[in-house]
BASEDO-667805 format. One record per residue (C-alpha): residue in three letters; y, z, x. Coordinates in steps of 0.2 Angstrom, whole numbers, plus 5000, padded with zeros to 4 digits. Layout:
BEGIN
ALAYZX;...
This chain:
BEGIN
MET518948153906;ILE518148293914;ALA517248433904;ALA517948603907;ARG516648733918;ARG516148883908;VAL516449043917;ARG515649183912;THR516049363918;VAL514749473928;ALA515249643930;GLY516949633925;VAL517249493937;LYS517449323933;ALA516249213942;TYR515849033943;PRO513949023938;GLY512849063954;LEU514249133963;ARG513649263970;ALA512049183976;ARG512849063984;TYR513649213991;PRO512549363992;ARG513149534001;ALA512449564017;ALA511149684019;GLY511849864020;PRO513249834006;PHE514449954013;PRO515249984032;LYS514650114037;GLY515650164053;VAL514750204071;GLU513450344068;MET513950454085;LYS513250604088;VAL514550744098;GLU513950894106;LEU514851024114;VAL513951094130;SER514151264139;PRO514651204158;GLY513051354161;ALA511751244150;GLU510451164155;PRO510651014167;PRO510750844160;ARG509350734158;ALA508850594171;GLU509450484157;THR510850544156;LEU512550454161;LEU513650604168;ALA515450564169;VAL516850644178;PRO518550614176;ILE519750574191;ALA521650554189;ASP522850444197;PRO523150474211;PRO521350524216;ASP520750704221;ALA519050704226;GLY519350884230;ALA519850924213;ALA518651084206;ILE517750974193;LEU517350834206;ARG516650964221;PRO514950974215;VAL514750804214;ASP515350764228;ARG514350884237;ALA512650834229;LEU513050634233;ASP513350704251;GLY515250654252;LEU515150474244;VAL516450504231;THR517750574245;ARG517150424255;ALA517650304239;VAL519050384238;ASP519750364257;ASP519150184256;GLY520150164240;GLU518850114230;ILE519150254217;ARG521050274214;GLY520850344197;ARG521650224187;ALA521450234169;GLY519850154163;GLU519050134181;PHE517350154181;THR516250194198;LEU514450204197;PHE513350304209;ARG511550334209;ALA510850504213;ALA509050604213;SER508650694198;THR508850844206;LEU509750894222;GLY509251084225;SER509151094241;ALA510451154257;ALA510250994268;GLY511550864268;GLY512850994262;ARG512051034246;ARG512051194238;ALA510651254227;GLY511051234209;ASP511751074211;HIS510850954198;LEU511250774195;PRO510550644183;GLY509950484190;ARG511650414186;VAL513250464189;ALA515150384185;VAL516850434192;VAL518150374178;GLY519850364179;VAL521150454170;GLY522450394175;ALA524050504173;GLY523150604158;ALA523950524144;VAL522950504127;ASP522850314129;ASP522250344148;TRP520950464141;ARG520550344126;LYS520150184141;ALA519150324149;GLY517950354132;SER517850134128;THR517350104146;VAL515950274150;ALA515250214132;ALA515150014137;GLY514350084154;ALA512850184146;ARG512650044135;ASP512249924147;LEU511050074160;ARG510350114143;ALA510750274144;ASP510450384128;THR511650514132;ALA513250524142;ARG513750694145;LEU515850714150;SER516150854163;VAL517750924161;SER518951044169;ALA519651204159;ASP521351134158;VAL520850994148;GLY520951004129;PRO520550954111;VAL521850824112;GLU521250754127;ALA519150774122;GLY519650674106;ALA520750534115;PHE519150514125;ILE517850524109;ASP518950404098;GLY518850264114;PHE516950334117;ALA516650254100;ALA517650114102;GLY516750064116;GLN515050064104;TYR515849964090;ARG514849814085;PHE515349724070;ASP513449624069;ARG512949634052;PHE512849454050;LYS511949404066;GLY510049384066;GLU508849494075;ASP509049464096;GLY507549414100;ASP506449544111;ASP508049624115;PRO508749724101;ALA510549804103;PRO510149984108;PRO510250144097;PRO512050224097;VAL512550304114;ALA512550524110;LEU513950604118;GLU514150784127;ILE515650884132;SER515551014146;GLY517051114148;GLY518751124141;THR519451204131;ALA519151124115;LEU517951194100;ALA516451114091;SER517651094077;ASP518850994086;LEU517450884092;SER516850874074;THR518550834071;ALA518850674082;ALA517150614079;ALA517550604059;THR518950524063;ALA518150394076;LYS516850364059;ALA518250314050;VAL519150204060;ALA517750104063;ARG517450104044;ALA519250044043;ARG518749904055;ASP517249864047;LEU518049824030;CYS519349714041;ASN517949614048;THR517049584033;PRO517149414027;ALA518049384009;ASN516649304003;HIS515649484005;LEU517249604001;THR518249533985;PRO519249653977;PRO517849723963;ASP516949743981;PHE518349843987;ALA518449943970;GLU516549983968;TYR516550053988;ALA517950163984;ARG517050213970;GLU515350253979;ARG516350343994;SER517450453984;ALA516250513972;ALA515250623987;ILE516850693992;GLU517450863984;GLY519050863977;LEU519150663976;GLU519450573961;CYS519250373960;GLU520150283946;VAL520250093945;LEU521349983936;GLY520849843932;GLU521649653926;GLU521649733907;GLU522549893912;LEU523749793924;ASP524249693910;ALA524549843898;MET525649933907;GLY526749813913;ALA526149773931;GLY527049603932;ALA527049583950;MET525549643956;ALA524549533941;SER525549383946;VAL524649373966;ALA523049353958;HIS523349223945;GLY522549083955;SER520949193960;GLN519349193950;TYR519449403955;PRO520449483946;PRO521549613953;GLN521049813956;LEU522449943958;ILE521250093966;ILE521850273962;LEU521150403974;ARG521850593969;TYR521350713980;THR521650923975;PRO521051033989;SER520451193985;ALA522051273993;VAL523851203996;ALA525051244012;ARG526551174002;GLU526751213985;GLY527351063975;GLU527250923986;ILE526150783985;LEU525950643998;GLY526050453992;VAL524950314001;VAL525050123998;GLY523950024007;LYS524149834003;ALA522349744002;ILE522449564000;THR520449554002;PHE520949354006;ASP522549274009;THR522949074009;GLY524849104005;GLY524449023988;ILE525448873983;SER526348903997;ILE524748874009;LYS524748934024;PRO524348814038;SER522448794042;GLY522248864059;GLY521849034060;MET521649044041;GLU520149124042;GLU521049294049;MET521749314031;LYS520249394029;MET521049544038;ASP522349554026;MET521749694017;GLY522049804034;GLY523449924026;GLY522049984011;ALA520749984022;ALA521950124032;ALA522550194017;LEU520650204010;GLU519750284024;SER521150394029;ALA521150474010;LEU519350484012;LEU519450574029;ILE520750704024;ALA519850734009;GLU518150764019;LEU518950864031;GLY519650974015;LEU521650974022;PRO522751084010;VAL523650924006;PRO523750863989;MET523750663990;ILE523750513979;THR523250363986;ALA523550173979;ILE522750033986;ALA523249863979;ALA521749743981;ALA521949553976;GLU521549383982;ASN523149253985;MET522249093980;PRO522848913974;SER522448853960;GLY523048783940;THR523348953936;ALA524049003951;THR526049073951;LYS527148963958;PRO528848943969;GLY530148973957;ASP529249083944;VAL530049243940;VAL528949423935;THR529049573929;ALA528749713941;LEU527949883933;SER529849953936;GLY530549833923;SER531349723937;THR531349543938;ILE530749443953;GLU530949273957;VAL529549203968;ILE530349103980;ASN528549103991;THR527049123984;ASP526449194002;ALA527649344002;GLU526349413989;GLY526149574000;ARG527749663994;LEU527349613977;VAL525749713975;MET526549853985;ALA528049863971;ASP526949893959;ALA525950033967;LEU527350113974;THR528250113958;TYR526550193951;LEU526650333963;ALA528350383962;GLU527950393943;HIS526550483944;GLY527050633956;ALA527150573973;THR528450673981;ARG528550593999;LEU527850403998;ILE527250314015;ASP526450124014;PHE525350024027;ALA525549834025;THR525049684036;LEU526749624029;THR527749504040;GLY527549384055;ALA529049434060;ILE528549614066;VAL527349524076;VAL528749424084;ALA529749584086;LEU528449724091;GLY526649624097;GLU525249714096;VAL525749884105;TYR526949954090;ALA527149954072;GLY528749934064;LEU529150084055;PHE530750074039;GLY531150244030;SER532450274016;ASP532450474022;GLU532750504042;GLU531850694042;TRP530250594035;THR530450444048;GLU530550544061;ASP528750644054;VAL528050474051;ARG528750414071;SER528050594079;ALA526250564071;GLY526250394078;GLU526350464095;VAL525350614092;SER523950494087;GLY524150344098;ASP524650234081;LEU526350184088;CYS527650164077;TRP529450114082;PRO531050114069;MET531849984062;PRO533549974051;LEU533749944036;HIS535449924033;GLU536349894016;ARG536949734024;TYR535249664023;ARG535249684007;PRO535849503999;LEU534449444009;ILE533249493993;GLU534649453980;SER534149303968;ASP535249193958;VAL534049183942;ALA533249373943;ASP533649563948;PHE532649513966;ALA531849363976;ASN530249413985;ALA531049314001;ALA532449244007;LYS533249064010;LYS533749124028;ARG532549134040;GLN533149294049;ALA532649484048;GLY531149444040;ALA530349604042;VAL531849694038;TYR532049624020;ALA530249664017;GLY530749824020;MET532249814008;PHE531349743993;LEU529849873995;LYS531350003996;GLU531949953979;PHE530149993971;THR530050173977;GLY531250263963;GLY532250363975;VAL530750473982;PRO530750494002;TRP529750354009;CYS529150264022;HIS528450094026;VAL527350024040;ASP526949844045;ILE525649844055;ALA525249654055;GLY525249664073;THR524349834077;ALA523049794063;MET522249634067;VAL522049594088;ASN521049444094;GLY520449394079;ALA519649584075;GLY520249734063;THR520749884073;GLY520650024060;PHE522750044064;GLY523350194052;VAL521950284050;ARG522250414067;LEU524350404060;MET523850484044;LEU522650614051;ALA524050664061;LEU525350684047;ALA524250754036;GLN523950894049;ARG525850904050;LEU526050924033;ALA524651064033;LEU525651174041;THR526651314030;PRO528451264032;
């Protein structure tokens, strides 16, 4: 007979003795994102310093005679023109061509004019057709080039027709190009990572406030990536809740409430609670309420739900071992929902919001939920658990019901929900499911504007038999291997209380090449900015 192992409680978390000692949280308790300085510089301001990398965009097809390139080409004695003529510069998005120049060129010799000033390094960067993605690629390339050159600042010089959308996309790409997740790596000998490169933007029509918003957005995306990339032993559901409390406490108009195991049991959220039965860490329903000082649309409250399974083994229906380490990112929806709520509140947008992040860990154990078990959701509906690896829709069901019952007038959720959506749409588009045509189009349009692309998927009633159960009101998985992403959406729809709702399945877009992308933060900001307009 084996003696029972005693379990103690530490800060509300059931933990085996010594667990935290074996798995201490990494230095710097929570992610901070990319610390990036962005400044608007007048075209007539002081020339770039010698240590600065000057970047000048060029379109596809390239034109070395474009107004923004002429002084650079002149100061470089026509090198840009020759590179274009020789086909070395084609203007394709993200193309990076570096030139070396004297730090100050002011003579009239060689076709130069007095006042032509260049730093020691000049890059001509391709922006393709000028689409948002093209500017984002250009920003990422310039950031990488600046880091390689050990430049402390990069200055982007643009023409008068470049607006805040293009500048914002460049900033977003610039931050992505600098992003590193190295919290768990030791010092690299005598060659430590350089500090973040500052960015200056000269020209165009973007205002300083536009650049500030873009920089704040890039930082929020980086923080969402940090959350996704953090190992699961360093980011448990209680850790996630603690992070939400810390961040929200510093933002005016934002309140954070965390409903733990006892509260979930008391209010009857049995679907969410069942997912955590196999884990020593209790589930946490993290509620953020944002009350702005001004409101654009009276009576409207935006409800946002994020799936935050901090690690997903699949439970009793255990996943294959290959690639399971990536299941630390099964909280990508929760990361996007949290960081976007914090961002919208920080920017003070006049859009009342209530956000519910359903955090849990899905583990197999002697107490884990078993296939065939029946649980009762917060809505009162019963659910037969066919597959314990279809756990995301269980936690989401209770979170959606909670928001529908607490005043949300429209709903959107983000979840790394199904492998089926990856097969259907890959890593480019998220799957978009909606119960209301107008609201679904709003979300799709916000995706197009932000670059977080969503593709509308069907939710026809003839799919409904896939979520029916012989022994309960619903089944969490179908016995037929078809339309997996669709029937997951059909299941969630049953818990929205008739409120206009959209589901964004980000299984393919939030986790790319084994790393988090922060997908959903930009989309949510664009959506909130749309709702901030008076109808």
